[in-house]
C-alpha positions, 0 to 999 in steps of 0.5 A: 477313868480308863478301862483297867486290864488284869495287870492293873486290877491285880493291884487292888487292895480293900481300902481302909475306911476312917470315920471322924465324928465332929460335934461343935459346941452350939454358939448362942446368939441373944442379940436378935428379935423374933422377926430377925430370927424368923428371917434366918429361919426362912432363909435357911429353909426351916420355915415349919415354925413360921406358921406360928405367931412368932418364932422365939428361938431357933436351932440352926445346925450345919450337918453333913459329910465331907469325904477325903481319899488317898490313892496309890499307883503303880507304873506298869508296862508301857509306862501307864500309871495304874491307880487304886484307892488306898483309903477313905476318910469320912468326916460327919456331924454338926460342923456348926450349930447356932442357937438364937433366942429372942433378945426380949427375954432376959437370961435367967428368966423362966421364958428364957430358960424354957426357950433354951431347954427346947432349943437344946432338945433339937441339939440332942435330937440331931446328936441322937440321929447322927449316932443312929445313922453313923453305922448305916452310913459307914457300912454303905461307904465300906461297900462302895469303897471296896467297889472302886477298882484300880484304873489307869490315869494320867492325872492322880489328882483328877482321879482322886476327885473323881473317886470322891464324886463317885462315892458321894453320889453313891452315898446320896440315897442313905444321906437323904434317909438320914436328913429325912429322919432328923427332920421328922424327929425335930418336927415332933417337938415343933408342933402346936401342942409342944409350943403350948406346953412350953408356953404353959411353963412360964408366966413371963412371956 
């Protein structure tokens, strides 16, 4: 990004910030054994429940942001191209959610329903924390986007990518807070006491 002069800075306008929340319905997988579910959990980095004897269910969600930008430019004296950020679009939410339930539990049984209820609670927790953090993330993005001043560039496509990289870097801290809060909330129902309460609901384990 080349240093801008007064003429270039004069084309600045506060960028519009657009927000899209995505929430894809969960996909249910009833084809795997407890051991296979445990391997999925371990591979995905979710290993907290592996402290227990077996993992009967798992909610695996892909949650995160994607950012798109649009720019406008003006050709100034000497043919130099001055570019400004026009708008930013943040897409945020659960892009993919897979719910796994041990195949040895038939649908409709008490055990199956208990596992399903537990996993759906994880889905609700994720949705709630997304809703809580969206205004915080939006506010941060608006402030950061307004801080992107016009600059000279020879390649508007490269300039757009640079802006996206900059904004994602500047959002990193608040996104870390979001992920930490989400994990902490989910951990509250993945405790020995919570699992014991689930086990106590049924006799067909």
